[in-house]
N, C-alpha and C positions, 0 to 999 in steps of 0.2 A: 315533390317540393319538400325540402327539409323542414322539420318541425321547428317552430319558433318558441320563444319564451312565453308569448301570448297564448299559444296553443296549450302549453303545459299549465298555465294559470287557469285557463278556461276549463280544462279537463279535471283539474284537482280542486276547483272551486275556491281559489285563493287569489290575492292580488299579485300582480307582476313582481312587486317589490319582495314579496314573500318567497317567490321562486328564486329571485336573485340572491336573497340572503341564504337560502337553502344550499346554494353552491358556493357562495363566497364566505359565509360565516355560519355554518350549520349549527354551531352551539347556541346561536341566538334564536333558533326556531324550535317551537314545540316539537318534541320527538314524534308524536302522532302525525302532526302536519308534515314534518320533514319526510317521514316514511311515505306518506301519500303522494307528496310532490315527486319524490325520487321514483316511486313506482310508475307514476304517470309519465315521467320523463323517459324512463326505460321503455315503457310500452310504445311511446311515440317515436323513440329513436332520437330524442333531443340530446344534443351535445352543446354545452355552453361555449360561447365564443371567448377564447382565452384572452385575446387582445382587449375585448370590451371589458371582460372581468378585471383585467389588470388596471384599466383606467378607473374602475370603481373602487377596487380594493387596495390598489397600490402594490399588488403582488403579482409576479409573473408566472409563478409555479414552474420556474426554470432554475436549475442548479448548474453552476460551472464546475467542471472537473479538470484540473490542470495536472498533467503528468510530465515528468522530466524527459522521458523518451518513450514514445508509444511503440517503437520497434522492439523495445526490451520485453521479453516474454514474461517478466515479473508483473507488468502492469495489466495486460488483458483480463486475467481473472478478477482483479480488483475493479476494473471498469465495468465488466459484465455484471458483477454482483451489485455494485452501486447503482447501475442503471435499472436493474430489476427491482431493487428496494425502493428507488425513487418512483418508479412507475406504479408500484403498489400503493404509494402514498399520494398518487395523482400529481407527480412532478416529472419533468423531463430533464435529461442530462445533456449538457453541451460539453463535449470533450475537446481539449486543446493540448497541443504538444509544444513544449518549450525548448526542446533540443538541448537540455542541460544548461541553458543560458539564463542567468538571473535578470539580464536586461529585458529579455523577451517576456519573462514572468511578470515583471512590473508593468510592462506595456499591456499585456493581456488582462491583468487585473483591472487596470484603468478602463480598458475597452469593454469588459464584461460587467463592470460594477452596476451599470444602470439597466442591464438586460437580464439579470438573474437576481434571485432572492438571497443567494449566498454562494460561496465558493469553497470547494475542497482543493487544498494545495497538497499534492502528493510528491514527497521527496523534493521540496523546493530548495533552490540554491541561493536564494536571496538572504541577506543578513536578517537576524532577528529583529533589529531595530526597524528595518524597512517593512517586514511583515507586520509588526505591531502597528506601524503607521498606516498601512493599507487596510488593516482591520477596522479602522475608523471610517473607511469609505464603504465597506461592504462586509457583512458577517462572514467569518472565515472559520474553517476547521482544518487543522494541519494534520496530514497523514504521514507517518514514518519520520516524525521529528517532533521534539519538544520545543515550544516557544513559550516563554514565561508569560502568563496572563491570558493565554489563548487556549481554547479547547483543542485537544489532540488525540489521535489514535495512533499508537505505536506498537510495533511488533518487537518483542524483547530479543533483539539480535545479540545483546550482551550475554544473555543467558545461553543463546545458541553458540556463540564463540567460545564460551567457557566449556560447554559440553564437547565441542570439537577438539579443543586443546587437550582436555582430559582424556578423550578417546585416543588421540595420537600418542600421548604420553603413556597410556596404558598398553599400547602396542610396542613400546620401547623406543619411541622417537624423542631425542633430546635436543636436536637442532631443527627448529621449525621456522619457516618463512611465512610472513603474512603479506599477501599481495593486496596492498591498499587500494581503495576506490578513489573517486574524484575528490579534488580539493573542495572544501566547503560543504561536504556531505556530513550531516549529523550521524547517519548510520555508520559511516566510515569511522568517525571518532569513537562511537560506542563500541564497535568491533575491536578497534585498536586498544581501547582502554581495557575492555574485558579480557581480550586475548593476552595482553601484557600481564595483567594480574594473575590470570590462570597459569601462564607459563612460569612465573616466579613461584607460584604456590607448589608446582610439581617439579621444580628444579630444572626446567627446560630453558633454552636460549631462544628468544624470538627475534628474528631479523625482519624488520619492516622494509618492504620494497614498494615504493610508490611516492606520491599518488599516481594513479593510472586511470585511463578511461574505463568505465564499467562495461566493457564490451568484449566480445571474443577476440578482437584484435588486440585489446589490452593484455590479455593472457598470452597470446602468441608472441607479442613483443618482449615479454619478460622471461621467456623460457631459457634463453642463454644465460641470463643473469642468475636465474634460479639454479641452473646447472653449475655455474662457477661458484656459487655461494657455499656449496658443500652441504646444504641442508638435506635431510632425508624425508621431510614432510612439508606440505604447504597448505595453508588455509587461505582461500581466495575470497575477496570481497563479495563476489556473487558467482552463480553457476556459469554464466557466460564466460567470465574470465577463467574459471577452472577448466571449462571445456576447451577453450583456446590454448591454455597451457598444456593440457594433455596432448592435444593434437600436435603441437610443435615439439614437445618432448619426444613423442613417438618418432617424429622425423629425424631427431637427433640421436636416435638409438637408445633413449632413456625409457625404461619400462615402468609403467604404472600398474600396480603398486610395488613391483619387485624392487625397483631402484628408488623411487620416490612415491610416497603416498600423497593424495590430493583430496581436499575437502572443499566443497563449495557452500554457498548460502543461497537459499530461496526455494529449492526443490521445484524448479520449473519442469515442464513435461520432458524437455530434452535430456534432463539429468538421468532419466530412466531409459533413454534410448542410446546413449553413448556406450562405447566399449573401451574400457570397462564402465559399467554403470557407476554413476557418481555418488559417493557418500556426500551427504549435504545436510544443511540445517533447513528444515521445512518452516516456512513463514506463512501464517494464515492470512493471505492477501485477500481472499474473498470475504472472510469475516471482517477484515479491516474496512473494506468498501461498504459493507452493510452498516457497520457501526458508525462510520463517518456520516453517512446520510442520516441515520437516526439522530445523531448528535446535533447535526445542523438544523434538523426540523423539530427538535425538542423544545418547542416554544408555542405560544398561543398563535394558531394559524390566522387569526383575524387581526393581529397587530400590524400597524402600518409598516410598509416596507421601509427599511432604513433603521428601524429600532433594533435594539440589541437582540441577540439570539434567545436569551432567557425570557420566558413569558412574563416574569415579574418586573421587567424593565432593566434587570442587571445582566450583563454579558457573562455567560457561563465560562468557567475555566476548567471544565471537567477534563479529566485525563483517563483514557482507557488504554491499558497495556495488555496485549494479547501474547500468550505464551508461544514459544518456539520449541522444536524438538529435533534431535539428531536422528537422521535416517541413515543407517549403516548399510552400504552396498559393497561394491567390488573395488573401488579405487583406493582403499586403505588396507594396508597389510603390516606384518611385523617389521619393526625397525631394528637397527643394529644392537640395541641394548636389551632385546628380548628374543631369545632363540625360538625358532618355529617349533610348535608342539601341537598336539591335537586340539588344544583349547583355542588356538588361533582361528581354526576353521569356524568355531562357534562365534568368536568375537567379530569375525568379518562376514557373518551370514547376511545374505541379501535382505534388504528392506527391514532390518531390525531397527527398532525405535528406542532411543534413550530420551528420558525426560527428567 
């Protein structure tokens, strides 16, 4: 028969209420008493009933994690890292997929608000105004996007786009295409802004093609337009689009990187398995997942559910920016404005990293 809270109280010589506080508000229990209660609970195999604890504390110890497309290889490392970090903090993660649909995002926030202590919104497509409004219903941390007044964890894709353009320019490419991502994407706007500024700085022409779905099919569909545009290099919104583009270009008889150089963004596992191996901007997705969980839980754990994230009663507006880096592989090579020479082999060496 499973051990009960009464068994733990009897074994540790304390009142039942003390055992309850040890699990629901440990900072209110004398450290020596807390250690004794936890040791007895461990010895007896006692596990507190989460549902009952939620009724007492107003906290579920659940976190919602909403991603734009769970089939996109960008998200699983983030989900896995967030889940591990949450479990370490005695929380569980509920993962939901919004299929890039802002209406579904709003519906899921309303549905989860009373079942979780907070939500992580990963690459949301909702408007900033709506996200700010929903944050009054449940604590939120936004991942991969800045929303004024809300805590966020972002990967510096602007820095990565700049490094990619500078790399292509250094190889002799002056006519570059940017395969844009989905409409309403903060990341897409950041990439476009940074790539445009970088292209102007190096004297290159940037042709923006998009918006496009952030999928392999999105890259496949743009290959003919890329070919007709006359560009010699392409920066894609993500690796999936870059991989689809390379696949279709190959079927059209366009060689990568001999005819067109291609750079992706994300450094998903597939980028190392394609032929040619993909030059890409590596984004720290696992670190983002861990940071988002820590940010959401950076408050007094005993505060009643529904209060602001910060333990002092104020909602935190912390911003964490994680750096990206360029990983140089085989899909980029010399452009028409730079003759091939022995130095190009070093410039295009596999798995070189620029930061």
